[in-house]
C-alpha positions in Angstrom: -104.1 -9.3 -49.5 -104.3 -7.8 -53.0 -102.6 -4.4 -52.3 -103.0 -3.3 -55.9 -106.8 -3.8 -55.8 -107.0 -2.0 -52.5 -105.0 0.9 -53.8 -107.1 1.1 -57.0 -110.3 1.1 -55.0 -108.9 3.9 -52.8 -108.1 6.0 -55.9 -111.6 5.5 -57.2 -113.1 6.6 -53.8 -110.8 9.6 -53.7 -112.0 10.7 -57.1 -115.6 10.5 -56.0 -115.0 13.1 -53.2 -113.0 15.4 -55.4 -109.4 14.7 -54.3 -107.4 17.9 -54.6 -110.5 20.1 -55.1 -111.2 22.9 -52.6 -114.5 23.2 -50.9 -116.4 26.3 -49.7 -116.1 26.8 -45.9 -118.5 29.4 -44.4 -117.0 31.7 -41.9 -118.5 34.5 -39.7 -117.2 37.1 -42.2 -118.2 35.2 -45.4 -116.6 32.2 -46.9 -113.2 30.8 -48.0 -111.9 27.9 -50.0 -110.5 24.9 -48.0 -109.1 21.6 -49.0 -110.4 18.7 -47.0 -108.0 17.0 -44.7 -107.0 13.5 -46.0 -107.3 10.5 -43.7 -104.2 8.4 -44.0 -104.5 4.7 -44.5 -101.2 2.8 -44.0 -101.0 -0.7 -45.3 -98.5 -3.1 -43.8 -97.7 -6.7 -44.5 -99.7 -7.9 -41.5 -102.2 -5.1 -40.9 -103.3 -1.5 -41.3 -103.4 1.8 -39.5 -106.3 4.2 -40.2 -105.5 7.9 -39.4 -103.7 8.2 -36.0 -105.4 5.0 -34.8 -103.9 1.8 -33.5 -102.4 -0.9 -35.6 -105.0 -3.4 -36.7 -104.1 -6.9 -37.9 -105.7 -8.2 -41.0 -107.3 -11.1 -39.0 -109.3 -8.7 -36.9 -113.0 -8.7 -38.0 -113.2 -4.9 -38.0 -110.2 -4.7 -40.3 -111.6 -7.2 -42.6 -114.9 -5.2 -42.8 -113.0 -2.0 -43.5 -111.1 -3.5 -46.3 -114.1 -5.3 -47.7 -116.0 -2.0 -47.8 -113.2 -0.4 -49.7 -113.0 -3.3 -52.2 -116.7 -3.1 -52.7 -116.4 0.6 -53.7 -117.7 2.1 -50.5 -116.2 4.3 -47.8 -115.6 2.2 -44.7 -118.8 2.1 -42.7 -116.8 2.7 -39.5 -116.0 6.2 -40.8 -119.5 7.3 -41.7 -120.4 8.9 -38.4 -117.3 11.2 -38.6 -117.2 11.7 -42.4 -120.8 11.4 -43.7 -119.7 12.9 -47.1 -116.7 10.6 -47.5 -113.0 11.3 -46.8 
């Protein structure tokens, strides 16, 4: 696992969605600025944890697909239903 490449790809994806930039959230009384909640990705020597999910070993096919999506410059396809604009 090339952790440096993974981290570089994650930085690129974060910049695409405007990391640290507030977004407009419409409320019943108007609107307010809100920072998007980050989704933590924890990398371990033998696997990953996405958000508050379970530990996933690198050998698991879903973990391999998640990391491959990131390395290819895409948000993990497994997150698209919950985060259609990226996270």
